[in-house]
C-alpha positions, -999 to +999 in steps of 0.1 A: -244+371-400-243+408-381-212+426-374-197+457-370-163+469-373-146+497-366-138+526-405-117+554-397-135+558-357-173+544-376-189+516-369-199+502-397-229+469-403-211+437-409-247+421-421-253+394-443-283+394-470-306+369-446-298+395-417-310+429-439-333+416-453-349+404-416-340+442-405-361+454-433-389+441-425-386+441-388-380+483-391-414+482-417-432+464-387-420+494-364-444+521-348-411+550-352-387+561-377-358+536-384-323+551-407-305+534-430-272+553-446-252+539-478-213+549-472-198+562-496-159+573-489-162+606-495-183+603-459-161+583-447-130+612-455-162+638-440-166+619-414-122+618-407-124+657-405-149+665-391-165+653-350-198+665-361-206+650-391-193+614-379-224+618-347-247+630-368-236+593-388-237+576-359-276+582-355-282+554-375-300+525-370-280+510-392-248+525-412-241+503-449-210+500-466-223+516-499-186+511-523-166+480-514-139+503-513-145+507-477-143+469-466-105+466-482-089+461-449-113+434-447-110+410-473-139+418-495-137+393-521-143+370-494-167+388-475-185+388-511-183+350-510-201+342-479-234+365-485-222+394-464-235+430-478-204+447-494-220+477-510-244+494-536-260+465-544-286+454-510-307+483-522-313+461-550-326+433-525-348+458-506-364+471-537-372+433-545-383+426-510-405+461-508-424+451-547-433+412-528-445+430-498-465+458-515-451+489-502-447+520-506-414+548-510-414+581-515-381+604-526-368+636-521-341+646-537-320+678-551-314+669-580-351+665-606-326+649-631-316+619-611-350+620-586-367+609-626-334+584-631-345+565-594-381+557-597-369+547-638-344+524-622-373+510-599-400+509-625-376+487-647-358+461-626-388+458-600-419+468-622-442+469-592-424+494-575-448+515-553-433+554-558-465+585-544-444+609-551-414+628-555-404+662-542-370+683-551-354+701-529-335+729-523-324+754-496-348+788-502-381+752-498-400+756-472-389+721-443-425+719-429-441+722-465-419+691-480-425+668-446-461+675-451-461+666-486-441+628-468-466+626-445-498+635-466-482+605-492-479+580-455-448+562-472-436+532-458-401+542-472-385+573-474-359+576-495-332+602-494-311+615-527-291+648-514-250+653-517-238+647-479-235+661-454-263+681-460-280+650-463-278+634-436-282+663-417-312+664-430-329+636-419-310+633-382-330+667-384-360+659-395-365+622-383-389+628-355-415+646-380-417+619-410-444+595-408-431+567-427-409+535-411-375+531-426-357+562-445-328+552-470-305+580-477-284+565-512-271+601-522-231+590-520-239+559-543-266+567-564-247+575-591-231+536-588-262+522-583-280+537-615-242+527-631-258+506-662-294+514-662-285+552-676-293+556-712-259+549-741-253+578-758-276+580-790-247+575-815-246+535-793-279+533-796-284+538-832-250+510-837-275+488-813-244+486-793-255+495-756-242+457-741-210+461-758-207+503-740-222+492-707-194+455-707-165+463-724-161+501-730-175+512-701-158+481-675-119+494-682-119+520-668-148+520-641-126+484-628-098+509-629-117+540-611-119+511-583-083+496-576-068+529-572-101+542-547-093+510-532-052+519-531-066+552-519-088+543-490-055+515-481-034+546-481-058+568-457-067+544-431-029+536-428-026+570-423-055+573-401-040+542-380-008+565-380-023+595-364-036+575-337-008+553-330-032+522-339 
């Protein structure tokens, strides 16, 4: 299944996990760079306020909901049960697929810590993931130097972990010169993706309570935060529709 839904003026992809895998396989055989953005609620809010940013997001080949709150008016539980991609967990599927196909990856980000955590996450969950290299960038670094490093490694996939909207602007501005088949921007959902795979505090480790820490101590506030986020997003949608006269 493949369809699009309008979320605050953005055409967001509703796609089944099977179709998502097929699309990734197709992208990895193309002779040009295909772009995927995993959307956060913040990115949608920003796009609602800045038309130029909305235009940048629309240039992606796929806009995938990275947070279930984005689908709060589309019965997200039912979508999830029918196999529709509803959040960042599609990255698990992507990583599993490229591991099996022996595809390669290069990582670019603005935080050495998050780059390291993401690479550790990949190797821990999918030990066969082949990451050719990583580059930590900042505004002072020459963009051509970064692109040369990426192209020299010649990866199949470029994973970008930057804050939005800088991430999407950087990808679109440099897409014509990047020699990869797929570029995926995950900066907006990186903290959710890493989630349980971050290290527990030293005391929790010493007490051998890591599982309890992640499954109980952290789960409750995360659940409350998720419910609040869904309510806030529903109100934002209602406000947006009211302004548009819908």
